[in-house]
C-alpha positions in Angstrom: 21.7 20.0 -29.7 20.7 22.6 -27.2 17.2 21.1 -27.0 18.8 17.7 -26.2 20.8 19.3 -23.4 17.7 21.1 -22.0 15.8 17.9 -22.3 18.3 15.9 -20.4 18.6 18.6 -17.7 14.8 18.6 -17.3 14.8 14.8 -17.0 17.5 15.0 -14.3 15.6 17.8 -12.5 12.5 15.7 -12.6 14.3 12.7 -11.3 15.9 14.6 -8.5 12.6 16.2 -7.5 10.8 12.9 -7.6 13.5 11.4 -5.3 13.2 14.3 -3.0 9.4 14.0 -2.9 9.7 10.3 -2.1 12.2 11.0 0.6 9.9 13.6 2.1 6.9 11.2 2.0 9.0 8.7 3.9 10.0 11.2 6.5 6.4 12.4 6.9 5.3 8.7 7.5 8.1 8.3 10.1 7.0 11.5 11.8 3.4 10.4 11.9 4.4 7.1 13.5 6.5 9.0 16.1 3.6 11.4 16.9 1.3 8.4 17.3 3.7 6.8 19.7 4.2 10.0 21.6 0.4 10.4 22.0 0.1 6.9 23.3 3.0 7.7 25.8 1.2 10.8 26.9 -2.0 8.9 27.5 -0.1 6.3 29.5 1.7 8.9 31.6 -1.6 10.7 32.3 -3.0 7.4 33.6 -0.1 6.9 36.0 0.1 10.5 37.2 -3.5 10.7 38.3 -3.5 10.4 42.1 -6.4 10.1 44.4 -7.6 13.4 45.7 -7.9 13.5 49.5 -9.8 16.4 50.8 -10.4 17.6 54.3 -14.0 16.2 54.1 -12.7 12.7 53.2 -10.2 12.8 56.1 -12.9 13.9 58.5 -15.2 11.1 57.3 -12.5 8.5 57.7 -11.7 9.8 61.2 -15.4 9.6 62.2 -15.5 6.0 61.0 -12.5 5.1 63.1 -13.9 6.8 66.1 -17.3 5.0 65.6 -15.4 1.6 65.3 -13.5 2.3 68.5 -16.7 3.2 70.3 -18.4 0.0 69.2 -15.4 -2.0 70.2 -15.4 -0.2 73.6 -19.1 -1.0 74.2 -18.7 -4.7 73.7 -15.4 -5.2 75.6 
């Protein structure tokens, strides 16, 4: 009789452990999906946060183009 009780307890334990393992597998799958979505969101955010870099050299070059255009317009008018 004692073996039967031990046997049924072992079966219940195995069933509970199997259920817990299955639950953990499902949670891991859900977490993997969330991590994937977060990585995609991070990539998207990186794309939108990148701003053009304007240095002093670029500003100087644009200024020189404007002055050159004004000089050319001044010559012909």
